Biopython code that builds the backbone (N, CA, C, O; Angstrom):
import numpy as np
from Bio.PDB.StructureBuilder import StructureBuilder

atoms = [
    (1, "MET", "N", (97.933, 143.408, 63.525)),
    (1, "MET", "CA", (99.559, 143.109, 62.676)),
    (1, "MET", "C", (99.269, 141.393, 61.869)),
    (1, "MET", "O", (99.149, 140.265, 62.348)),
    (2, "ASN", "N", (99.245, 141.899, 60.557)),
    (2, "ASN", "CA", (98.652, 140.182, 59.744)),
    (2, "ASN", "C", (99.990, 139.461, 59.807)),
    (2, "ASN", "O", (100.341, 140.554, 59.361)),
    (3, "ILE", "N", (100.664, 139.008, 59.871)),
    (3, "ILE", "CA", (101.605, 137.921, 59.123)),
    (3, "ILE", "C", (101.681, 136.297, 58.889)),
    (3, "ILE", "O", (101.811, 135.356, 59.670)),
    (4, "SER", "N", (101.521, 136.403, 57.258)),
    (4, "SER", "CA", (101.084, 135.008, 57.451)),
    (4, "SER", "C", (102.986, 134.507, 56.878)),
    (4, "SER", "O", (103.971, 135.145, 56.505)),
    (5, "ILE", "N", (102.606, 132.808, 57.148)),
    (5, "ILE", "CA", (103.717, 132.103, 57.117)),
    (5, "ILE", "C", (102.808, 130.854, 56.321)),
    (5, "ILE", "O", (101.723, 130.328, 56.571)),
    (6, "PRO", "N", (103.600, 130.711, 55.481)),
    (6, "PRO", "CA", (103.866, 129.010, 54.426)),
    (6, "PRO", "C", (102.877, 127.639, 55.066)),
    (6, "PRO", "O", (103.187, 126.928, 56.021)),
    (7, "ASN", "N", (102.195, 127.584, 54.605)),
    (7, "ASN", "CA", (101.765, 126.387, 55.245)),
    (7, "ASN", "C", (103.079, 125.754, 55.102)),
    (7, "ASN", "O", (103.303, 125.201, 56.179)),
    (8, "TRP", "N", (104.495, 125.481, 53.937)),
    (8, "TRP", "CA", (104.864, 124.390, 53.971)),
    (8, "TRP", "C", (106.296, 124.556, 55.278)),
    (8, "TRP", "O", (107.130, 123.715, 55.612)),
    (9, "LEU", "N", (106.087, 126.044, 55.776)),
    (9, "LEU", "CA", (107.339, 125.729, 56.343)),
    (9, "LEU", "C", (106.801, 125.670, 57.951)),
    (9, "LEU", "O", (107.665, 125.642, 58.828)),
    (10, "ILE", "N", (105.340, 125.652, 58.340)),
    (10, "ILE", "CA", (104.618, 125.238, 59.352)),
    (10, "ILE", "C", (105.023, 123.608, 59.431)),
    (10, "ILE", "O", (105.496, 122.944, 60.354)),
    (11, "ILE", "N", (104.803, 123.409, 58.661)),
    (11, "ILE", "CA", (104.922, 121.878, 59.051)),
    (11, "ILE", "C", (106.309, 121.299, 58.506)),
    (11, "ILE", "O", (106.820, 120.344, 59.092)),
    (12, "LEU", "N", (106.854, 121.812, 57.506)),
    (12, "LEU", "CA", (108.131, 121.313, 58.011)),
    (12, "LEU", "C", (108.643, 121.758, 59.958)),
    (12, "LEU", "O", (108.977, 120.817, 60.678)),
    (13, "GLY", "N", (108.620, 123.464, 60.640)),
    (13, "GLY", "CA", (108.522, 122.710, 61.625)),
    (13, "GLY", "C", (108.164, 121.822, 62.349)),
    (13, "GLY", "O", (108.923, 121.662, 63.304)),
    (14, "GLY", "N", (106.949, 120.870, 62.294)),
    (14, "GLY", "CA", (106.639, 119.846, 62.787)),
    (14, "GLY", "C", (107.386, 118.909, 62.750)),
    (14, "GLY", "O", (107.614, 118.418, 63.856)),
    (15, "ILE", "N", (108.141, 118.196, 61.442)),
    (15, "ILE", "CA", (109.206, 117.485, 60.969)),
    (15, "ILE", "C", (109.670, 117.966, 61.989)),
    (15, "ILE", "O", (109.160, 117.749, 63.088)),
    (16, "GLY", "N", (110.745, 118.725, 61.814)),
    (16, "GLY", "CA", (111.993, 118.961, 62.515)),
    (16, "GLY", "C", (111.765, 118.498, 63.361)),
    (16, "GLY", "O", (112.196, 117.346, 63.315)),
    (17, "GLN", "N", (110.971, 118.840, 64.812)),
    (17, "GLN", "CA", (109.819, 118.639, 66.230)),
    (17, "GLN", "C", (110.044, 116.968, 66.265)),
    (17, "GLN", "O", (110.559, 116.238, 67.113)),
    (18, "ILE", "N", (109.502, 116.731, 65.120)),
    (18, "ILE", "CA", (109.288, 115.332, 65.429)),
    (18, "ILE", "C", (110.865, 114.543, 65.284)),
    (18, "ILE", "O", (111.374, 113.752, 66.078)),
    (19, "PHE", "N", (111.126, 114.789, 64.668)),
    (19, "PHE", "CA", (112.677, 114.494, 64.619)),
    (19, "PHE", "C", (113.658, 114.272, 65.764)),
    (19, "PHE", "O", (114.459, 113.424, 66.158)),
    (20, "ILE", "N", (113.163, 115.516, 66.107)),
    (20, "ILE", "CA", (113.905, 115.600, 67.467)),
    (20, "ILE", "C", (113.660, 115.008, 68.667)),
    (20, "ILE", "O", (114.407, 114.309, 69.352)),
    (21, "ALA", "N", (112.745, 115.291, 68.820)),
    (21, "ALA", "CA", (112.073, 113.766, 69.573)),
    (21, "ALA", "C", (112.198, 112.212, 69.212)),
    (21, "ALA", "O", (112.078, 111.256, 69.979)),
    (22, "LEU", "N", (112.364, 112.213, 68.382)),
    (22, "LEU", "CA", (112.316, 110.501, 68.422)),
    (22, "LEU", "C", (114.019, 110.099, 68.024)),
    (22, "LEU", "O", (114.382, 108.924, 68.078)),
    (23, "ILE", "N", (115.256, 111.526, 67.515)),
    (23, "ILE", "CA", (116.858, 111.079, 67.696)),
    (23, "ILE", "C", (116.845, 111.504, 69.140)),
    (23, "ILE", "O", (117.835, 111.115, 69.760)),
    (24, "TYR", "N", (116.035, 112.153, 69.779)),
    (24, "TYR", "CA", (116.463, 111.894, 71.507)),
    (24, "TYR", "C", (117.116, 111.059, 71.613)),
    (24, "TYR", "O", (118.287, 110.976, 71.241)),
    (25, "PRO", "N", (116.350, 110.132, 72.246)),
    (25, "PRO", "CA", (117.025, 109.507, 72.948)),
    (25, "PRO", "C", (118.389, 108.338, 72.446)),
    (25, "PRO", "O", (119.024, 107.417, 72.961)),
    (26, "TYR", "N", (118.359, 108.676, 71.835)),
    (26, "TYR", "CA", (119.798, 108.290, 70.506)),
    (26, "TYR", "C", (120.974, 109.135, 70.840)),
    (26, "TYR", "O", (122.102, 108.678, 71.022)),
    (27, "ILE", "N", (120.520, 110.895, 70.938)),
    (27, "ILE", "CA", (121.674, 111.639, 71.525)),
    (27, "ILE", "C", (122.184, 111.021, 73.020)),
    (27, "ILE", "O", (123.306, 110.895, 73.508)),
    (28, "ARG", "N", (120.955, 110.729, 73.466)),
    (28, "ARG", "CA", (121.697, 110.897, 74.902)),
    (28, "ARG", "C", (122.624, 109.623, 75.554)),
    (28, "ARG", "O", (123.495, 109.711, 76.419)),
    (29, "HIS", "N", (122.085, 108.277, 74.767)),
    (29, "HIS", "CA", (121.943, 107.241, 74.908)),
    (29, "HIS", "C", (123.977, 107.035, 74.506)),
    (29, "HIS", "O", (124.862, 106.741, 75.308)),
    (30, "GLN", "N", (124.089, 107.304, 73.137)),
    (30, "GLN", "CA", (124.977, 107.077, 71.920)),
    (30, "GLN", "C", (126.403, 108.134, 72.100)),
    (30, "GLN", "O", (127.625, 108.001, 72.029)),
    (31, "VAL", "N", (125.552, 109.089, 72.335)),
    (31, "VAL", "CA", (126.366, 110.519, 72.056)),
    (31, "VAL", "C", (127.085, 111.395, 73.317)),
    (31, "VAL", "O", (127.899, 112.302, 73.141)),
    (32, "PHE", "N", (126.670, 110.989, 74.428)),
    (32, "PHE", "CA", (126.369, 111.676, 75.898)),
    (32, "PHE", "C", (126.291, 110.698, 76.303)),
    (32, "PHE", "O", (126.926, 111.082, 77.285)),
    (33, "ASP", "N", (126.032, 109.286, 76.611)),
    (33, "ASP", "CA", (126.219, 108.758, 77.501)),
    (33, "ASP", "C", (125.512, 108.351, 78.590)),
    (33, "ASP", "O", (125.971, 107.309, 79.058)),
    (34, "TRP", "N", (124.133, 108.980, 79.435)),
    (34, "TRP", "CA", (123.272, 110.065, 79.796)),
    (34, "TRP", "C", (122.543, 108.440, 80.714)),
    (34, "TRP", "O", (122.311, 108.761, 81.880)),
    (35, "TYR", "N", (122.302, 107.450, 80.546)),
    (35, "TYR", "CA", (122.346, 106.556, 81.339)),
    (35, "TYR", "C", (123.111, 106.512, 81.638)),
    (35, "TYR", "O", (123.187, 107.375, 82.513)),
    (36, "ASN", "N", (124.584, 105.685, 81.490)),
    (36, "ASN", "CA", (125.672, 105.787, 82.887)),
    (36, "ASN", "C", (125.624, 106.517, 83.830)),
    (36, "ASN", "O", (125.693, 106.189, 85.014)),
    (37, "ASP", "N", (125.420, 108.259, 83.097)),
    (37, "ASP", "CA", (125.896, 109.018, 84.342)),
    (37, "ASP", "C", (124.526, 109.244, 85.486)),
    (37, "ASP", "O", (124.600, 109.293, 86.713)),
    (38, "VAL", "N", (123.150, 109.372, 84.512)),
    (38, "VAL", "CA", (121.928, 108.858, 85.643)),
    (38, "VAL", "C", (122.077, 107.390, 86.225)),
    (38, "VAL", "O", (121.003, 106.833, 86.454)),
    (39, "LYS", "N", (122.956, 106.842, 86.436)),
    (39, "LYS", "CA", (122.984, 105.645, 87.121)),
    (39, "LYS", "C", (123.515, 105.990, 88.388)),
    (39, "LYS", "O", (122.955, 105.602, 89.414)),
    (40, "GLN", "N", (124.697, 106.788, 88.422)),
    (40, "GLN", "CA", (125.808, 107.573, 89.632)),
    (40, "GLN", "C", (124.770, 108.114, 90.775)),
    (40, "GLN", "O", (125.164, 108.282, 91.929)),
    (41, "LEU", "N", (123.555, 108.350, 90.425)),
    (41, "LEU", "CA", (122.420, 109.672, 91.220)),
    (41, "LEU", "C", (122.264, 109.009, 91.979)),
    (41, "LEU", "O", (122.982, 108.011, 92.048)),
    (42, "LYS", "N", (121.180, 109.255, 92.981)),
    (42, "LYS", "CA", (120.261, 108.522, 93.400)),
    (42, "LYS", "C", (119.044, 108.045, 93.530)),
    (42, "LYS", "O", (118.239, 108.970, 93.639)),
    (43, "PRO", "N", (118.571, 107.033, 93.566)),
    (43, "PRO", "CA", (117.593, 105.997, 92.659)),
    (43, "PRO", "C", (116.081, 106.648, 92.710)),
    (43, "PRO", "O", (115.145, 106.119, 92.111)),
    (44, "ILE", "N", (115.911, 108.095, 93.645)),
    (44, "ILE", "CA", (114.168, 108.658, 92.652)),
    (44, "ILE", "C", (115.598, 110.040, 91.996)),
    (44, "ILE", "O", (114.592, 110.734, 91.851)),
    (45, "ASN", "N", (116.344, 110.603, 91.711)),
    (45, "ASN", "CA", (116.624, 111.359, 91.387)),
    (45, "ASN", "C", (116.890, 110.575, 89.928)),
    (45, "ASN", "O", (116.174, 111.149, 89.107)),
    (46, "GLN", "N", (117.521, 109.655, 89.377)),
    (46, "GLN", "CA", (116.989, 109.165, 88.227)),
    (46, "GLN", "C", (116.441, 109.198, 87.974)),
    (46, "GLN", "O", (116.749, 109.072, 86.789)),
    (47, "GLU", "N", (114.810, 109.360, 88.006)),
    (47, "GLU", "CA", (113.762, 108.968, 87.827)),
    (47, "GLU", "C", (113.190, 110.151, 88.225)),
    (47, "GLU", "O", (112.195, 109.817, 88.867)),
    (48, "ILE", "N", (113.239, 110.919, 88.210)),
    (48, "ILE", "CA", (113.683, 112.647, 88.425)),
    (48, "ILE", "C", (113.932, 113.139, 87.241)),
    (48, "ILE", "O", (113.135, 113.875, 86.659)),
    (49, "ALA", "N", (115.299, 112.707, 86.665)),
    (49, "ALA", "CA", (116.075, 112.851, 85.627)),
    (49, "ALA", "C", (115.383, 112.814, 83.533)),
    (49, "ALA", "O", (115.514, 113.450, 82.488)),
    (50, "LYS", "N", (114.420, 111.157, 84.293)),
    (50, "LYS", "CA", (114.044, 110.375, 83.669)),
    (50, "LYS", "C", (112.422, 111.133, 83.037)),
    (50, "LYS", "O", (112.099, 111.459, 81.894)),
    (51, "THR", "N", (112.152, 111.160, 83.509)),
    (51, "THR", "CA", (111.335, 111.842, 83.787)),
    (51, "THR", "C", (110.431, 113.194, 82.852)),
    (51, "THR", "O", (109.385, 113.526, 82.296)),
    (52, "TYR", "N", (111.634, 113.526, 83.185)),
    (52, "TYR", "CA", (111.402, 115.277, 83.131)),
    (52, "TYR", "C", (111.941, 114.686, 81.197)),
    (52, "TYR", "O", (111.186, 115.046, 80.294)),
    (53, "GLY", "N", (112.982, 113.991, 80.894)),
    (53, "GLY", "CA", (113.811, 113.652, 79.405)),
    (53, "GLY", "C", (112.146, 113.219, 78.817)),
    (53, "GLY", "O", (111.820, 113.725, 77.743)),
    (54, "ARG", "N", (111.104, 112.273, 79.543)),
    (54, "ARG", "CA", (110.479, 112.085, 78.565)),
    (54, "ARG", "C", (109.464, 113.248, 78.925)),
    (54, "ARG", "O", (108.317, 112.804, 78.862)),
    (55, "TYR", "N", (109.482, 114.005, 79.128)),
    (55, "TYR", "CA", (108.621, 115.417, 78.987)),
    (55, "TYR", "C", (108.334, 116.288, 77.952)),
    (55, "TYR", "O", (107.360, 116.762, 77.368)),
    (56, "ILE", "N", (110.469, 116.350, 77.934)),
    (56, "ILE", "CA", (111.002, 117.070, 76.934)),
    (56, "ILE", "C", (110.629, 116.617, 75.245)),
    (56, "ILE", "O", (110.383, 117.241, 74.213)),
    (57, "GLN", "N", (110.748, 115.157, 75.639)),
    (57, "GLN", "CA", (110.647, 114.516, 74.202)),
    (57, "GLN", "C", (109.301, 114.280, 73.912)),
    (57, "GLN", "O", (108.895, 114.085, 72.767)),
    (58, "GLY", "N", (108.679, 114.289, 74.789)),
    (58, "GLY", "CA", (106.971, 114.498, 74.607)),
    (58, "GLY", "C", (106.544, 115.340, 74.357)),
    (58, "GLY", "O", (105.563, 115.258, 73.618)),
    (59, "LEU", "N", (107.004, 116.688, 74.811)),
    (59, "LEU", "CA", (106.928, 118.469, 74.292)),
    (59, "LEU", "C", (107.106, 118.676, 72.558)),
    (59, "LEU", "O", (106.496, 119.217, 71.637)),
    (60, "ASN", "N", (108.248, 117.942, 72.756)),
    (60, "ASN", "CA", (108.725, 118.022, 70.999)),
    (60, "ASN", "C", (108.338, 117.394, 70.271)),
    (60, "ASN", "O", (108.431, 117.750, 69.096)),
    (61, "PHE", "N", (107.623, 115.973, 70.651)),
    (61, "PHE", "CA", (107.180, 115.022, 69.510)),
    (61, "PHE", "C", (105.261, 116.095, 69.035)),
    (61, "PHE", "O", (104.666, 116.453, 68.019)),
    (62, "SER", "N", (105.010, 116.176, 70.922)),
    (62, "SER", "CA", (104.025, 116.976, 70.515)),
    (62, "SER", "C", (103.337, 118.053, 69.392)),
    (62, "SER", "O", (102.496, 118.289, 68.525)),
    (63, "PHE", "N", (104.823, 118.605, 70.467)),
    (63, "PHE", "CA", (105.002, 120.351, 68.819)),
    (63, "PHE", "C", (104.587, 120.067, 67.614)),
    (63, "PHE", "O", (104.429, 120.925, 66.744)),
    (64, "GLY", "N", (104.396, 118.961, 67.474)),
    (64, "GLY", "CA", (105.390, 118.514, 65.686)),
    (64, "GLY", "C", (103.864, 117.957, 65.082)),
    (64, "GLY", "O", (103.336, 117.785, 63.983)),
    (65, "VAL", "N", (103.600, 117.832, 66.185)),
    (65, "VAL", "CA", (102.561, 116.257, 66.260)),
    (65, "VAL", "C", (101.120, 117.523, 65.876)),
    (65, "VAL", "O", (100.107, 117.238, 65.237)),
    (66, "ILE", "N", (101.451, 118.913, 66.490)),
    (66, "ILE", "CA", (100.341, 119.919, 66.556)),
    (66, "ILE", "C", (100.744, 120.901, 65.134)),
    (66, "ILE", "O", (99.887, 121.613, 64.611)),
    (67, "ALA", "N", (101.827, 120.836, 64.736)),
    (67, "ALA", "CA", (102.139, 122.357, 63.589)),
    (67, "ALA", "C", (102.240, 121.027, 62.643)),
    (67, "ALA", "O", (102.758, 121.513, 61.637)),
    (68, "ILE", "N", (102.019, 119.387, 62.320)),
    (68, "ILE", "CA", (101.021, 119.486, 61.601)),
    (68, "ILE", "C", (99.909, 118.789, 60.940)),
    (68, "ILE", "O", (99.362, 118.593, 59.854)),
    (69, "VAL", "N", (99.879, 118.529, 62.175)),
    (69, "VAL", "CA", (97.852, 118.328, 62.315)),
    (69, "VAL", "C", (97.071, 119.235, 61.654)),
    (69, "VAL", "O", (96.594, 119.085, 60.529)),
    (70, "LEU", "N", (96.937, 120.285, 62.456)),
    (70, "LEU", "CA", (96.647, 122.094, 62.852)),
    (70, "LEU", "C", (97.101, 123.168, 61.955)),
    (70, "LEU", "O", (96.456, 124.216, 61.938)),
    (71, "THR", "N", (97.891, 123.060, 61.384)),
    (71, "THR", "CA", (98.061, 123.454, 60.311)),
    (71, "THR", "C", (97.674, 125.022, 59.909)),
    (71, "THR", "O", (98.452, 125.926, 59.604)),
    (72, "GLN", "N", (96.573, 125.046, 59.982)),
    (72, "GLN", "CA", (95.972, 126.227, 59.352)),
    (72, "GLN", "C", (94.928, 126.795, 60.671)),
    (72, "GLN", "O", (94.573, 127.973, 60.691)),
    (73, "ASP", "N", (94.544, 125.921, 61.629)),
    (73, "ASP", "CA", (94.647, 126.689, 63.092)),
    (73, "ASP", "C", (94.637, 127.573, 63.587)),
    (73, "ASP", "O", (93.932, 128.449, 64.088)),
    (74, "LEU", "N", (96.833, 126.824, 63.133)),
    (74, "LEU", "CA", (97.602, 127.558, 64.181)),
    (74, "LEU", "C", (97.723, 128.854, 63.492)),
    (74, "LEU", "O", (98.075, 129.643, 64.368)),
    (75, "GLN", "N", (97.584, 129.637, 62.085)),
    (75, "GLN", "CA", (97.409, 130.292, 61.032)),
    (75, "GLN", "C", (95.406, 131.683, 61.120)),
    (75, "GLN", "O", (94.869, 132.639, 60.561)),
    (76, "ASN", "N", (95.245, 130.791, 62.128)),
    (76, "ASN", "CA", (93.999, 131.429, 61.878)),
    (76, "ASN", "C", (93.408, 133.156, 63.126)),
    (76, "ASN", "O", (92.424, 133.854, 63.370)),
    (77, "GLN", "N", (95.043, 132.974, 63.545)),
    (77, "GLN", "CA", (95.293, 134.066, 64.596)),
    (77, "GLN", "C", (94.360, 134.247, 65.600)),
    (77, "GLN", "O", (94.431, 135.341, 66.159)),
    (78, "SER", "N", (93.237, 133.248, 66.108)),
    (78, "SER", "CA", (92.324, 133.227, 67.677)),
    (78, "SER", "C", (93.766, 133.238, 68.460)),
    (78, "SER", "O", (94.954, 133.232, 68.138)),
    (79, "LYS", "N", (92.937, 133.257, 69.759)),
    (79, "LYS", "CA", (93.644, 133.391, 71.055)),
    (79, "LYS", "C", (94.199, 132.336, 71.485)),
    (79, "LYS", "O", (94.938, 132.196, 72.459)),
    (80, "LEU", "N", (93.775, 131.477, 70.626)),
    (80, "LEU", "CA", (94.720, 129.758, 71.495)),
    (80, "LEU", "C", (95.576, 129.464, 70.146)),
    (80, "LEU", "O", (96.776, 129.193, 70.162)),
    (81, "ALA", "N", (94.812, 129.554, 69.028)),
    (81, "ALA", "CA", (96.552, 129.699, 67.776)),
    (81, "ALA", "C", (97.117, 130.838, 68.320)),
    (81, "ALA", "O", (96.055, 131.418, 68.093)),
    (82, "VAL", "N", (98.021, 131.987, 68.993)),
    (82, "VAL", "CA", (98.670, 133.077, 68.984)),
    (82, "VAL", "C", (99.106, 132.547, 70.303)),
    (82, "VAL", "O", (100.285, 132.888, 70.392)),
    (83, "ALA", "N", (98.710, 131.771, 71.570)),
    (83, "ALA", "CA", (98.371, 130.997, 72.749)),
    (83, "ALA", "C", (99.447, 130.216, 72.746)),
    (83, "ALA", "O", (100.356, 130.164, 73.575)),
    (84, "ILE", "N", (99.144, 129.041, 70.844)),
    (84, "ILE", "CA", (100.109, 127.873, 71.363)),
    (84, "ILE", "C", (101.094, 128.543, 70.276)),
    (84, "ILE", "O", (102.153, 128.466, 70.899)),
    (85, "THR", "N", (101.228, 128.795, 69.768)),
    (85, "THR", "CA", (103.048, 129.069, 68.703)),
    (85, "THR", "C", (103.172, 130.498, 70.326)),
    (85, "THR", "O", (103.945, 129.939, 71.105)),
    (86, "GLY", "N", (102.923, 131.327, 70.714)),
    (86, "GLY", "CA", (104.036, 132.242, 71.789)),
    (86, "GLY", "C", (104.130, 130.787, 72.680)),
    (86, "GLY", "O", (105.228, 130.899, 73.226)),
    (87, "LEU", "N", (103.597, 129.584, 73.078)),
    (87, "LEU", "CA", (103.739, 128.981, 74.110)),
    (87, "LEU", "C", (105.073, 128.022, 73.769)),
    (87, "LEU", "O", (105.945, 127.875, 74.626)),
    (88, "ILE", "N", (105.196, 127.185, 72.052)),
    (88, "ILE", "CA", (106.069, 126.655, 71.180)),
    (88, "ILE", "C", (107.252, 127.421, 71.518)),
    (88, "ILE", "O", (108.201, 127.182, 72.265)),
    (89, "ALA", "N", (106.836, 128.777, 70.494)),
    (89, "ALA", "CA", (107.992, 130.236, 70.679)),
    (89, "ALA", "C", (108.680, 129.799, 72.025)),
    (89, "ALA", "O", (109.320, 128.747, 72.032)),
    (90, "ALA", "N", (108.581, 130.527, 73.114)),
    (90, "ALA", "CA", (108.679, 130.741, 74.651)),
    (90, "ALA", "C", (109.650, 129.220, 74.986)),
    (90, "ALA", "O", (110.541, 129.162, 75.832)),
    (91, "TYR", "N", (109.253, 128.186, 74.182)),
    (91, "TYR", "CA", (109.478, 126.842, 75.127)),
    (91, "TYR", "C", (111.492, 126.776, 73.756)),
    (91, "TYR", "O", (112.611, 126.415, 74.120)),
    (92, "TRP", "N", (111.090, 127.238, 72.472)),
    (92, "TRP", "CA", (112.364, 127.167, 72.472)),
    (92, "TRP", "C", (113.729, 127.937, 71.846)),
    (92, "TRP", "O", (114.723, 127.524, 71.249)),
    (93, "VAL", "N", (113.125, 129.690, 72.429)),
    (93, "VAL", "CA", (114.052, 130.659, 73.491)),
    (93, "VAL", "C", (114.672, 129.784, 73.806)),
    (93, "VAL", "O", (115.492, 129.148, 73.144)),
    (94, "GLU", "N", (114.248, 129.618, 75.172)),
    (94, "GLU", "CA", (114.663, 129.445, 76.629)),
    (94, "GLU", "C", (115.640, 128.458, 76.500)),
    (94, "GLU", "O", (116.795, 128.412, 76.922)),
    (95, "LYS", "N", (114.448, 127.061, 75.324)),
    (95, "LYS", "CA", (116.347, 126.026, 75.618)),
    (95, "LYS", "C", (117.401, 126.191, 75.007)),
    (95, "LYS", "O", (118.476, 125.695, 75.346)),
    (96, "VAL", "N", (117.119, 127.288, 73.522)),
    (96, "VAL", "CA", (118.868, 128.018, 73.132)),
    (96, "VAL", "C", (119.293, 129.088, 73.905)),
    (96, "VAL", "O", (120.347, 129.689, 73.698)),
    (97, "ALA", "N", (118.663, 129.294, 74.613)),
    (97, "ALA", "CA", (119.129, 130.172, 75.949)),
    (97, "ALA", "C", (119.865, 129.428, 76.857)),
    (97, "ALA", "O", (121.089, 129.330, 76.763)),
    (98, "THR", "N", (119.046, 128.758, 77.953)),
    (98, "THR", "CA", (119.844, 128.025, 78.748)),
    (98, "THR", "C", (121.029, 126.945, 78.426)),
    (98, "THR", "O", (121.925, 126.614, 79.203)),
    (99, "GLN", "N", (120.724, 126.267, 76.505)),
    (99, "GLN", "CA", (121.287, 125.597, 76.683)),
    (99, "GLN", "C", (123.133, 126.674, 76.336)),
    (99, "GLN", "O", (124.261, 126.255, 76.594)),
    (100, "ILE", "N", (122.868, 127.646, 75.894)),
    (100, "ILE", "CA", (124.130, 128.481, 75.791)),
    (100, "ILE", "C", (124.629, 129.564, 76.560)),
    (100, "ILE", "O", (125.686, 130.176, 76.410)),
    (101, "ALA", "N", (123.749, 129.718, 77.388)),
    (101, "ALA", "CA", (124.194, 130.468, 79.022)),
    (101, "ALA", "C", (125.071, 129.397, 79.918)),
    (101, "ALA", "O", (126.144, 129.874, 80.290)),
    (102, "TYR", "N", (124.758, 127.711, 80.435)),
    (102, "TYR", "CA", (124.721, 127.166, 80.901)),
    (102, "TYR", "C", (124.909, 125.263, 80.670)),
    (102, "TYR", "O", (124.698, 124.293, 81.398)),
    (103, "TYR", "N", (125.409, 125.454, 79.260)),
    (103, "TYR", "CA", (125.830, 124.099, 79.387)),
    (103, "TYR", "C", (127.504, 124.160, 78.558)),
    (103, "TYR", "O", (127.702, 124.263, 77.347)),
    (104, "PRO", "N", (128.095, 124.102, 79.185)),
    (104, "PRO", "CA", (129.346, 124.001, 78.789)),
    (104, "PRO", "C", (130.336, 123.152, 77.476)),
    (104, "PRO", "O", (131.039, 122.141, 77.499)),
    (105, "MET", "N", (129.965, 124.152, 76.377)),
    (105, "MET", "CA", (130.198, 123.367, 74.863)),
    (105, "MET", "C", (131.305, 122.282, 75.088)),
    (105, "MET", "O", (131.347, 121.112, 74.710)),
    (106, "TYR", "N", (132.382, 123.195, 75.982)),
    (106, "TYR", "CA", (133.100, 122.112, 75.614)),
    (106, "TYR", "C", (133.491, 120.046, 76.385)),
    (106, "TYR", "O", (134.187, 119.033, 76.456)),
    (107, "GLU", "N", (132.581, 120.642, 76.650)),
    (107, "GLU", "CA", (132.239, 119.162, 77.030)),
    (107, "GLU", "C", (131.849, 118.430, 76.150)),
    (107, "GLU", "O", (132.464, 117.366, 76.216)),
    (108, "ILE", "N", (131.114, 118.447, 75.321)),
    (108, "ILE", "CA", (130.170, 118.007, 74.046)),
    (108, "ILE", "C", (131.710, 117.063, 74.059)),
    (108, "ILE", "O", (132.835, 117.509, 74.283)),
    (109, "PRO", "N", (131.438, 116.082, 73.840)),
    (109, "PRO", "CA", (131.944, 114.705, 72.852)),
    (109, "PRO", "C", (132.624, 115.212, 71.618)),
    (109, "PRO", "O", (131.881, 116.120, 71.243)),
    (110, "LYS", "N", (133.670, 115.125, 70.743)),
    (110, "LYS", "CA", (134.522, 115.606, 69.942)),
    (110, "LYS", "C", (134.425, 114.047, 68.973)),
    (110, "LYS", "O", (135.462, 113.568, 68.515)),
    (111, "ASN", "N", (133.050, 113.361, 68.748)),
    (111, "ASN", "CA", (132.888, 112.608, 67.891)),
    (111, "ASN", "C", (132.860, 112.603, 66.001)),
    (111, "ASN", "O", (132.968, 113.691, 65.435)),
    (112, "TYR", "N", (132.781, 111.932, 65.567)),
    (112, "TYR", "CA", (132.027, 112.307, 64.406)),
    (112, "TYR", "C", (130.939, 112.289, 64.011)),
    (112, "TYR", "O", (130.583, 112.011, 62.866)),
    (113, "ILE", "N", (130.076, 112.675, 65.193)),
    (113, "ILE", "CA", (129.006, 113.370, 64.763)),
    (113, "ILE", "C", (128.507, 114.807, 64.979)),
    (113, "ILE", "O", (127.805, 115.573, 64.319)),
    (114, "LEU", "N", (129.275, 114.888, 66.406)),
    (114, "LEU", "CA", (129.271, 115.812, 66.614)),
    (114, "LEU", "C", (130.026, 117.396, 65.857)),
    (114, "LEU", "O", (129.668, 118.572, 65.933)),
    (115, "LYS", "N", (131.058, 116.800, 65.228)),
    (115, "LYS", "CA", (131.943, 118.010, 63.956)),
    (115, "LYS", "C", (131.334, 118.301, 62.997)),
    (115, "LYS", "O", (131.828, 119.056, 62.159)),
]
sb = StructureBuilder()
sb.init_structure("model")
sb.init_model(0)
sb.init_chain("A")
sb.init_seg("    ")
for serial, (resi, resn, name, xyz) in enumerate(atoms, 1):
    if name == "N":
        sb.init_residue(resn, " ", resi, " ")
    sb.init_atom(name, np.array(xyz, "f"), 0.0, 1.0, " ", f" {name:<3s}", serial, name[0])
structure = sb.get_structure()
């Protein structure tokens, strides 16, 4: 099966990934007041939560850089290209599915940004 995705679409996806990584701290701090909630945890759990937050931010940023810098390589249909593309797709499918299935949407703040 030979599917060709335009370069601009891959680059746009990469820009979106980097945007998400850059705005992630703002959303956590300003929208969800995440840091005050984390302060209620034991110190080791605070560090675990912060570490996983950094992992998520780092993955999003890295996926964006890969998409922008290695656009042609992602399209060459090598085993590595399929694996990386599959990893990024699986990451986002799992992330969105988990958010829909487990995060109660009624607890999202009703401020101006989220309306």
